[in-house]
C-alpha positions as CSV (number, residue, x, y, z in Angstrom):
1,X,-166.0,-153.3,-24.3
2,X,-169.5,-151.8,-23.7
3,X,-172.6,-153.5,-24.9
4,X,-174.4,-152.4,-27.9
5,X,-177.2,-149.8,-27.8
6,X,-180.5,-151.6,-28.3
7,X,-183.0,-150.4,-30.9
8,X,-186.0,-149.7,-28.4
9,X,-188.3,-148.4,-31.2
10,X,-190.6,-151.3,-32.1
11,X,-193.1,-149.5,-34.4
12,X,-191.3,-150.9,-37.5
13,X,-190.0,-154.4,-38.3
14,X,-186.8,-155.0,-40.3
15,X,-189.0,-155.6,-43.4
16,X,-191.0,-152.6,-42.8
17,X,-187.6,-150.6,-42.5
18,X,-186.5,-152.1,-45.8
19,X,-189.7,-151.0,-47.5
20,X,-189.4,-147.5,-46.0
21,X,-185.9,-147.3,-47.4
22,X,-187.0,-148.2,-50.9
23,X,-189.7,-145.5,-50.8
24,X,-187.2,-142.8,-49.4
25,X,-185.8,-140.2,-51.8
26,X,-183.1,-139.4,-49.5
27,X,-180.2,-141.9,-50.3
28,X,-178.3,-141.4,-47.0
29,X,-181.5,-141.9,-44.8
30,X,-182.4,-145.1,-46.9
31,X,-178.8,-146.4,-46.2
32,X,-179.4,-145.8,-42.7
33,X,-182.7,-147.6,-42.7
34,X,-180.9,-150.6,-44.3
35,X,-178.3,-150.8,-41.5
36,X,-180.9,-150.6,-38.8
37,X,-182.9,-153.5,-40.6
38,X,-179.7,-155.6,-40.7
39,X,-179.4,-155.1,-36.9
40,X,-183.0,-155.9,-36.2
41,X,-182.4,-159.2,-38.4
42,X,-179.5,-160.1,-36.1
43,X,-176.5,-159.1,-38.1
44,X,-173.7,-157.9,-35.7
45,X,-173.1,-154.2,-35.7
46,X,-169.7,-154.2,-37.2
47,X,-170.9,-156.1,-40.4
48,X,-174.1,-154.1,-40.5
49,X,-172.1,-150.8,-40.6
50,X,-169.5,-152.1,-43.1
51,X,-172.4,-153.4,-45.3
52,X,-174.0,-149.9,-45.3
53,X,-170.7,-147.9,-45.8
54,X,-170.3,-146.4,-42.3
55,X,-168.3,-147.0,-39.0
56,X,-169.7,-148.9,-36.1
57,X,-169.7,-145.7,-33.9
58,X,-171.6,-143.9,-36.6
59,X,-174.3,-146.7,-36.7
60,X,-174.4,-146.3,-32.8
61,X,-175.4,-142.6,-33.3
62,X,-178.0,-143.4,-35.9
63,X,-179.5,-145.9,-33.4
64,X,-179.8,-143.1,-30.8
65,X,-181.4,-140.8,-33.3
66,X,-183.7,-143.5,-34.5
67,X,-184.7,-144.3,-30.8
68,X,-185.5,-140.8,-30.2
69,X,-187.1,-139.6,-33.5
70,X,-188.1,-142.7,-35.5
71,X,-187.5,-142.3,-39.3
72,X,-187.4,-138.6,-39.3
73,X,-184.3,-138.8,-37.0
74,X,-182.4,-140.6,-39.8
75,X,-182.5,-137.6,-42.2
76,X,-179.9,-135.2,-42.0
77,X,-180.9,-131.9,-40.2
78,X,-180.0,-128.5,-41.5
79,X,-177.0,-127.0,-39.6
80,X,-178.2,-124.0,-37.5
81,X,-175.5,-121.7,-39.1
82,X,-174.1,-118.6,-37.7
83,X,-176.6,-116.3,-36.0
84,X,-177.1,-113.0,-37.9
85,X,-174.9,-110.1,-36.5
86,X,-178.0,-107.7,-36.3
87,X,-181.2,-108.3,-34.5
88,X,-184.4,-107.5,-36.4
89,X,-184.7,-104.2,-34.4
90,X,-181.3,-103.2,-35.4
91,X,-182.0,-104.1,-39.1
92,X,-185.1,-101.8,-39.0
93,X,-182.9,-99.1,-37.5
94,X,-180.4,-99.6,-40.2
95,X,-183.2,-99.4,-42.9
96,X,-184.4,-96.1,-41.4
97,X,-180.9,-94.7,-41.3
98,X,-180.4,-95.8,-45.0
99,X,-183.6,-94.4,-46.0
100,X,-182.9,-91.1,-44.4
101,X,-179.5,-90.7,-46.3
102,X,-176.4,-89.2,-45.1
103,X,-175.9,-85.6,-44.2
104,X,-173.2,-84.1,-46.5
105,X,-172.1,-81.8,-43.9
106,X,-171.8,-84.2,-40.9
107,X,-171.0,-87.4,-42.9
108,X,-169.0,-85.9,-45.9
109,X,-170.7,-88.1,-48.3
110,X,-173.8,-87.6,-50.6
111,X,-174.9,-91.2,-50.7
112,X,-174.2,-94.3,-48.6
113,X,-171.6,-96.9,-49.5
114,X,-171.3,-100.3,-47.9
115,X,-168.1,-99.3,-46.4
116,X,-169.6,-96.3,-44.9
117,X,-172.5,-98.2,-43.5
118,X,-170.1,-100.7,-42.1
119,X,-168.5,-97.9,-40.0
120,X,-172.0,-96.7,-39.0
121,X,-173.0,-100.2,-38.0
122,X,-169.7,-100.6,-35.8
123,X,-170.3,-97.1,-34.2
124,X,-174.2,-97.5,-33.6
125,X,-174.4,-101.2,-32.7
126,X,-170.8,-102.3,-31.9
127,X,-171.1,-105.0,-34.6
128,X,-168.1,-105.7,-36.7
129,X,-169.1,-107.1,-40.1
130,X,-167.5,-107.6,-43.5
131,X,-168.5,-105.0,-46.4
132,X,-170.0,-107.9,-48.2
133,X,-172.3,-108.8,-45.2
134,X,-173.6,-105.3,-45.0
135,X,-174.5,-105.6,-48.7
136,X,-176.4,-108.8,-47.9
137,X,-178.4,-107.2,-45.0
138,X,-179.1,-104.3,-47.4
139,X,-180.3,-106.8,-50.1
140,X,-182.5,-108.5,-47.4
141,X,-184.0,-105.1,-46.7
142,X,-184.8,-104.6,-50.3
143,X,-182.1,-102.3,-51.3
144,X,-180.1,-102.7,-54.4
145,X,-176.5,-101.5,-55.5
146,X,-176.6,-98.0,-56.9
147,X,-175.8,-98.0,-60.5
148,X,-175.7,-94.3,-61.5
149,X,-173.5,-91.5,-60.2
150,X,-175.4,-89.2,-57.8
151,X,-176.0,-85.7,-58.5
152,X,-173.9,-83.3,-56.3
153,X,-176.2,-81.1,-54.1
154,X,-174.3,-77.9,-55.4
155,X,-174.6,-78.7,-59.1
156,X,-176.5,-76.3,-61.2
157,X,-178.3,-77.8,-64.3
158,X,-178.3,-74.4,-66.1
159,X,-174.5,-74.4,-65.9
160,X,-174.2,-77.6,-67.1
161,X,-176.2,-77.0,-70.3
162,X,-173.6,-74.2,-71.1
163,X,-170.9,-76.8,-71.1
164,X,-172.4,-79.3,-73.3
165,X,-170.9,-79.4,-76.7
166,X,-173.0,-78.3,-79.6
167,X,-172.0,-79.8,-82.8
168,X,-173.4,-78.5,-86.2
169,X,-175.8,-80.9,-88.0
170,X,-174.9,-82.0,-91.3
């Protein structure tokens, strides 16, 4: 069995760790501070971990983080997440492409849909992404979902007026 990892950081005593846990608004970090305070007071690691609701190996990991980063190491870090599918340059190219609009003769459509842009992104950048993700990229660029039907390029407003119903007034 290996020996326990020593707490090498000596800037805070057990009493100061307890005081810091009382001031902390982060409950998980406060629990970790209390576990470290118990270890500094001489309580064995197994009992200190059980008292604070964690496994002994988990306490060991928190001792490593405390030794390396101090109290800030006891706070959960935000996970890095999945990197974005498009680089900032590609997003700017996508914005310019959306702003220019489709060519009805070449593209066969009069306005962009997410599924159309999804295909364009795959062709231009070689990046496969879900249709919803395309919508998120568009929203980040400041575009919103189109709510009205577009006007066909070959429509004639004078002909449309002739087709409107004219009801007699009462």
